[in-house]
MARBA-3410 file (N, C-alpha, C, O; in Angstrom, 1 decimal):
117
-2.9,-9.1,-27.0,-3.4,-7.9,-26.4,-2.6,-7.5,-25.1,-2.4,-6.4,-24.8 ~ -2.2,-8.6,-24.4,-1.5,-8.3,-23.2,-0.2,-7.7,-23.5,0.3,-6.8,-22.7 ~ 0.5,-8.1,-24.5,1.8,-7.5,-24.9,1.6,-6.0,-25.2,2.5,-5.2,-24.8 ~ 0.5,-5.6,-25.8,0.3,-4.2,-26.0,0.1,-3.4,-24.7,0.7,-2.3,-24.5 ~ -0.6,-4.0,-23.8,-0.8,-3.4,-22.5,0.6,-3.3,-21.7,0.9,-2.3,-21.1
1.4,-4.3,-21.8,2.7,-4.3,-21.2,3.6,-3.2,-21.8,4.3,-2.5,-21.1 ~ 3.5,-3.1,-23.1,4.3,-2.0,-23.8,3.9,-0.6,-23.4,4.7,0.3,-23.1 ~ 2.6,-0.4,-23.3,2.0,0.9,-22.8,2.5,1.1,-21.4,2.9,2.2,-21.1 ~ 2.4,0.1,-20.6,2.8,0.3,-19.2,4.3,0.6,-19.1,4.7,1.4,-18.2 ~ 5.1,0.0,-19.9,6.6,0.2,-19.9,6.9,1.7,-20.4,7.7,2.3,-19.8
6.1,2.1,-21.4,6.3,3.5,-21.8,5.9,4.5,-20.7,6.6,5.5,-20.5 ~ 4.8,4.2,-20.0,4.4,5.1,-18.9,5.5,5.1,-17.8,5.8,6.1,-17.2 ~ 6.0,3.9,-17.5,7.0,3.8,-16.5,8.3,4.6,-16.9,8.8,5.3,-16.0 ~ 8.7,4.5,-18.1,9.9,5.2,-18.5,9.7,6.7,-18.4,10.5,7.5,-18.0 ~ 8.5,7.2,-18.8,8.1,8.6,-18.8,8.1,9.1,-17.3,8.6,10.1,-17.0
7.4,8.3,-16.4,7.3,8.7,-15.0,8.7,8.7,-14.4,9.0,9.5,-13.5 ~ 9.6,7.7,-14.7,10.9,7.7,-14.1,11.7,8.9,-14.6,12.5,9.5,-13.8 ~ 11.6,9.3,-15.9,12.3,10.4,-16.4,11.8,11.7,-15.7,12.6,12.5,-15.3 ~ 10.5,11.8,-15.5,9.9,13.0,-14.8,10.4,13.0,-13.3,10.7,14.1,-12.8 ~ 10.4,11.9,-12.7,10.8,11.8,-11.3,12.3,12.2,-11.1,12.7,12.8,-10.2
13.1,11.7,-12.1,14.5,12.1,-12.0,14.7,13.6,-12.2,15.6,14.2,-11.6 ~ 13.9,14.1,-13.1,14.0,15.6,-13.3,13.6,16.4,-12.1,14.2,17.4,-11.8 ~ 12.5,15.9,-11.5,12.0,16.6,-10.3,12.9,16.5,-9.1,13.1,17.5,-8.3 ~ 13.5,15.3,-8.9,14.4,15.1,-7.7,15.8,15.4,-8.0,16.7,15.4,-7.1 ~ 16.1,15.8,-9.2,17.5,16.2,-9.6,18.5,15.0,-9.4,19.6,15.2,-8.9
18.0,13.8,-9.8,18.9,12.7,-9.7,19.3,12.3,-11.1,18.5,12.4,-12.1 ~ 20.5,11.8,-11.3,21.0,11.4,-12.6,21.0,9.9,-12.7,21.2,9.2,-11.7 ~ 20.9,9.4,-13.9,20.9,8.0,-14.2,22.4,7.5,-14.1,23.3,8.1,-14.7 ~ 22.6,6.5,-13.3,24.0,6.0,-13.1,24.4,5.3,-14.4,23.6,5.0,-15.2 ~ 25.7,5.0,-14.5,26.2,4.4,-15.7,25.6,3.0,-15.9,25.2,2.6,-17.0
25.5,2.3,-14.8,24.9,0.9,-14.8,23.6,0.9,-14.0,23.6,1.1,-12.8 ~ 22.5,0.8,-14.7,21.2,0.8,-14.0,21.1,-0.4,-13.1,20.5,-0.3,-12.0 ~ 21.6,-1.5,-13.6,21.5,-2.8,-12.8,22.7,-2.7,-11.8,23.8,-2.7,-12.2 ~ 22.3,-2.7,-10.5,23.3,-2.6,-9.5,24.1,-3.9,-9.4,23.6,-5.0,-9.4 ~ 25.4,-3.7,-9.3,26.3,-4.9,-9.1,26.3,-5.2,-7.6,25.6,-4.6,-6.8
27.1,-6.2,-7.2,27.2,-6.5,-5.8,28.3,-5.8,-5.1,28.5,-5.9,-3.9 ~ 29.1,-5.0,-5.9,30.2,-4.3,-5.3,29.7,-3.1,-4.4,28.9,-2.3,-4.9 ~ 30.2,-3.0,-3.2,29.8,-1.9,-2.3,28.4,-2.1,-1.7,27.9,-1.1,-1.2 ~ 27.8,-3.2,-1.7,26.5,-3.4,-1.2,26.6,-4.2,0.1,27.6,-4.8,0.4 ~ 25.5,-4.1,0.9,25.5,-4.9,2.2,25.4,-6.4,1.9,24.6,-6.8,1.1
26.2,-7.2,2.6,26.2,-8.6,2.4,24.8,-9.3,2.7,24.5,-10.2,2.0 ~ 24.1,-8.8,3.7,22.8,-9.4,4.0,21.8,-9.3,2.8,21.1,-10.2,2.5 ~ 21.8,-8.1,2.2,20.9,-7.9,1.1,21.3,-8.7,-0.2,20.5,-9.2,-0.9 ~ 22.6,-8.9,-0.4,23.1,-9.7,-1.5,22.7,-11.2,-1.2,22.3,-11.9,-2.2 ~ 22.8,-11.6,0.0,22.4,-13.0,0.3,20.9,-13.2,0.1,20.5,-14.2,-0.5
20.1,-12.2,0.5,18.6,-12.2,0.2,18.3,-12.3,-1.3,17.5,-13.1,-1.7 ~ 19.1,-11.6,-2.0,18.9,-11.6,-3.5,19.3,-13.0,-4.1,18.6,-13.5,-5.0 ~ 20.3,-13.5,-3.6,20.8,-14.8,-4.1,19.8,-15.9,-3.7,19.5,-16.8,-4.5 ~ 19.2,-15.9,-2.5,18.2,-16.8,-2.1,16.9,-16.7,-2.9,16.3,-17.7,-3.3 ~ 16.5,-15.4,-3.2,15.4,-15.2,-4.0,15.6,-15.7,-5.4,14.7,-16.3,-6.0
16.8,-15.5,-6.0,17.1,-16.0,-7.3,17.1,-17.5,-7.4,16.5,-18.1,-8.3 ~ 17.7,-18.1,-6.4,17.7,-19.6,-6.4,16.3,-20.2,-6.2,15.9,-21.1,-6.9 ~ 15.5,-19.6,-5.4,14.1,-20.1,-5.2,13.3,-19.8,-6.5,12.4,-20.6,-6.8 ~ 13.5,-18.7,-7.1,12.8,-18.4,-8.4,13.2,-19.5,-9.5,12.3,-20.0,-10.2 ~ 14.5,-19.8,-9.5,14.9,-20.8,-10.5,14.4,-22.2,-10.2,14.0,-23.0,-11.1
14.2,-22.5,-8.9,13.6,-23.8,-8.6,12.1,-23.8,-8.9,11.6,-24.8,-9.4 ~ 11.5,-22.7,-8.6,10.0,-22.6,-8.9,9.7,-22.7,-10.4,8.6,-23.1,-10.8 ~ 10.6,-22.2,-11.2,10.4,-22.3,-12.7,10.1,-23.8,-13.1,9.3,-24.1,-14.0 ~ 10.9,-24.7,-12.5,10.7,-26.1,-12.8,9.6,-26.8,-12.1,9.2,-27.9,-12.5 ~ 9.1,-26.2,-11.0,8.1,-26.9,-10.2,6.7,-26.4,-10.7,5.8,-27.2,-10.7
6.5,-25.1,-10.9,5.1,-24.6,-11.3,4.8,-24.9,-12.7,5.7,-25.1,-13.5 ~ 3.5,-24.9,-13.0,3.1,-25.1,-14.4,3.7,-23.9,-15.3,3.8,-22.8,-14.9 ~ 4.0,-24.2,-16.6,4.5,-23.2,-17.5,3.7,-22.0,-17.7,4.2,-20.9,-18.0 ~ 2.3,-22.2,-17.5,1.5,-21.0,-17.7,1.7,-19.9,-16.7,1.4,-18.7,-17.1 ~ 2.1,-20.2,-15.5,2.3,-19.2,-14.5,3.8,-18.7,-14.3,4.1,-18.0,-13.4
4.6,-19.2,-15.2,6.1,-18.8,-15.1,6.2,-17.3,-15.3,7.0,-16.7,-14.6 ~ 5.5,-16.7,-16.2,5.7,-15.3,-16.4,5.2,-14.5,-15.2,5.7,-13.4,-14.9 ~ 4.1,-14.9,-14.6,3.6,-14.2,-13.4,4.7,-14.3,-12.3,4.9,-13.2,-11.7 ~ 5.3,-15.4,-12.1,6.3,-15.5,-11.1,7.6,-14.7,-11.4,8.3,-14.2,-10.5 ~ 7.8,-14.6,-12.7,9.0,-13.7,-13.1,8.7,-12.3,-12.7,9.6,-11.6,-12.2
7.5,-11.8,-13.0,7.2,-10.4,-12.6,7.2,-10.2,-11.1,7.6,-9.2,-10.6 ~ 6.7,-11.2,-10.4,6.6,-11.1,-8.9,8.0,-11.2,-8.4,8.3,-10.5,-7.4 ~ 8.9,-12.0,-9.0,10.3,-12.0,-8.5,11.0,-10.6,-8.7,11.6,-10.1,-7.8 ~ 10.7,-10.0,-9.9,11.3,-8.7,-10.1,10.7,-7.6,-9.2,11.4,-6.7,-8.8 ~ 9.4,-7.8,-8.9,8.8,-6.9,-7.9,9.4,-6.9,-6.6,9.8,-5.9,-6.0
9.6,-8.2,-6.1,10.3,-8.3,-4.8,11.7,-7.9,-4.8,12.2,-7.3,-3.8 ~ 12.4,-8.1,-5.9,13.8,-7.6,-6.1,13.9,-6.1,-6.0,14.7,-5.6,-5.3 ~ 13.0,-5.4,-6.7,13.0,-4.0,-6.6,12.6,-3.4,-5.3,13.1,-2.4,-4.8 ~ 11.6,-4.1,-4.6,11.2,-3.6,-3.3,12.4,-3.8,-2.3,12.7,-2.9,-1.5 ~ 13.1,-4.9,-2.4,14.3,-5.1,-1.5,15.4,-4.1,-1.8,16.0,-3.6,-0.8
15.7,-3.9,-3.1,16.7,-2.9,-3.4,16.3,-1.5,-2.9,17.1,-0.7,-2.5 ~ 15.0,-1.2,-3.1,14.5,0.1,-2.7,14.6,0.3,-1.2,15.0,1.4,-0.7 ~ 14.4,-0.8,-0.4,14.5,-0.7,1.0,16.0,-0.5,1.4,16.3,0.2,2.3 ~ 16.9,-1.2,0.7,18.3,-1.1,1.0,18.8,0.4,0.7,19.5,0.9,1.5 ~ 18.3,0.9,-0.4,18.7,2.3,-0.7,18.1,3.3,0.3,18.7,4.3,0.6
16.9,3.0,0.7,16.2,3.9,1.6,16.9,3.9,3.0,17.0,4.9,3.7 ~ 17.3,2.7,3.4,17.9,2.5,4.7,19.3,3.1,4.8,19.7,3.6,5.8 ~ 20.1,2.9,3.8,21.5,3.2,3.9,22.0,4.4,3.0,23.0,5.0,3.3 ~ 21.3,4.7,1.9,21.7,5.8,1.0,20.5,6.7,0.7,20.1,6.9,-0.4 ~ 19.9,7.3,1.8,18.7,8.1,1.6,19.0,9.4,0.8,18.1,9.9,0.2
20.2,9.9,0.9,20.5,11.2,0.3,20.5,11.1,-1.2,20.2,12.1,-1.9 ~ 20.7,9.9,-1.8,20.8,9.8,-3.3,19.4,9.7,-3.9,19.2,9.9,-5.1 ~ 18.4,9.4,-3.1,17.0,9.4,-3.5,16.7,8.3,-4.6,15.8,8.5,-5.4 ~ 17.6,7.3,-4.7,17.4,6.3,-5.7,16.3,5.3,-5.3,15.7,4.6,-6.1 ~ 15.9,5.3,-4.0,14.9,4.4,-3.6,13.5,4.7,-4.2,12.7,3.8,-4.4
13.3,6.0,-4.5,12.0,6.3,-5.2,11.9,5.6,-6.6,10.9,5.1,-7.0 ~ 13.0,5.6,-7.3,13.0,4.9,-8.6,12.9,3.4,-8.5,12.2,2.8,-9.3 ~ 13.5,2.8,-7.5,13.3,1.4,-7.3,11.9,1.0,-6.9,11.4,0.0,-7.4 ~ 11.3,1.8,-6.1,9.9,1.6,-5.7,8.9,1.8,-6.9,7.9,1.2,-7.0 ~ 9.3,2.8,-7.8,8.5,3.0,-9.0,8.6,1.8,-9.9,7.6,1.3,-10.5
9.8,1.2,-10.0,10.0,0.0,-10.8,9.3,-1.2,-10.2,8.7,-2.0,-10.9 ~ 9.2,-1.2,-8.9,8.5,-2.3,-8.2,7.0,-2.2,-8.5,6.3,-3.2,-8.7 ~ 6.5,-1.0,-8.5,5.1,-0.7,-8.9,4.8,-1.2,-10.3,3.8,-1.8,-10.6 ~ 5.7,-0.9,-11.2,5.6,-1.3,-12.6,5.5,-2.8,-12.7,4.6,-3.3,-13.4 ~ 6.4,-3.5,-12.0,6.4,-5.0,-12.1,5.1,-5.6,-11.4,4.7,-6.6,-11.8
4.6,-4.9,-10.4,3.4,-5.4,-9.8,2.2,-5.3,-10.7,1.4,-6.2,-10.9 ~ 2.1,-4.1,-11.4,1.0,-4.0,-12.4,1.2,-4.9,-13.6,0.2,-5.5,-14.1 ~ 2.5,-5.2,-14.0,2.7,-6.1,-15.1,2.3,-7.5,-14.7,1.8,-8.2,-15.5 ~ 2.6,-7.9,-13.4,2.2,-9.2,-13.0,0.7,-9.4,-12.9,0.1,-10.4,-13.3 ~ 0.0,-8.3,-12.5,-1.5,-8.3,-12.6,-2.0,-8.4,-14.0,-3.0,-9.2,-14.3
-1.4,-7.7,-14.9,-1.8,-7.8,-16.3,-1.6,-9.3,-16.9,-2.5,-9.8,-17.5 ~ -0.5,-9.9,-16.6,-0.2,-11.2,-17.0,-1.2,-12.2,-16.3,-1.6,-13.2,-17.0 ~ -1.4,-12.0,-15.1,-2.3,-12.9,-14.3,-3.8,-12.8,-14.9,-4.5,-13.8,-15.0 ~ -4.2,-11.6,-15.2,-5.5,-11.4,-15.8,-5.7,-12.1,-17.2,-6.7,-12.6,-17.5 ~ -4.6,-12.1,-17.9,-4.6,-12.8,-19.2,-4.8,-14.3,-19.0,-5.5,-14.9,-19.8
-4.3,-14.8,-17.9,-4.4,-16.3,-17.7,-5.7,-16.7,-17.2,-6.1,-17.9,-17.2 ~ -6.5,-15.8,-16.6,-7.8,-16.1,-16.1,-8.8,-16.3,-17.1,-10.0,-16.6,-16.8
END
């Protein structure tokens, strides 16, 4: 049942992202996943530290909570990227989409956490 809720949440996220892009007149870039090229080194270091700590936590925490930590990691990643876009590239308005993605991953982590309770 949780998978159905996650799919519904993903469809709502895609629809809201599409509507937000239409309202803000922003276009989807060729690569939705940002590479490290042209980014601030401090933010890249933060992302690498977050990724390394996530990979370590996968082996330390019980397997039942791995999916929760995966969604929380993606939530923090999108918040960090949104902050970077807001701080340095405000004119492109991409930070709204990153924060919408962060909200999606926060709700997804709550759904997975409620399933485990």
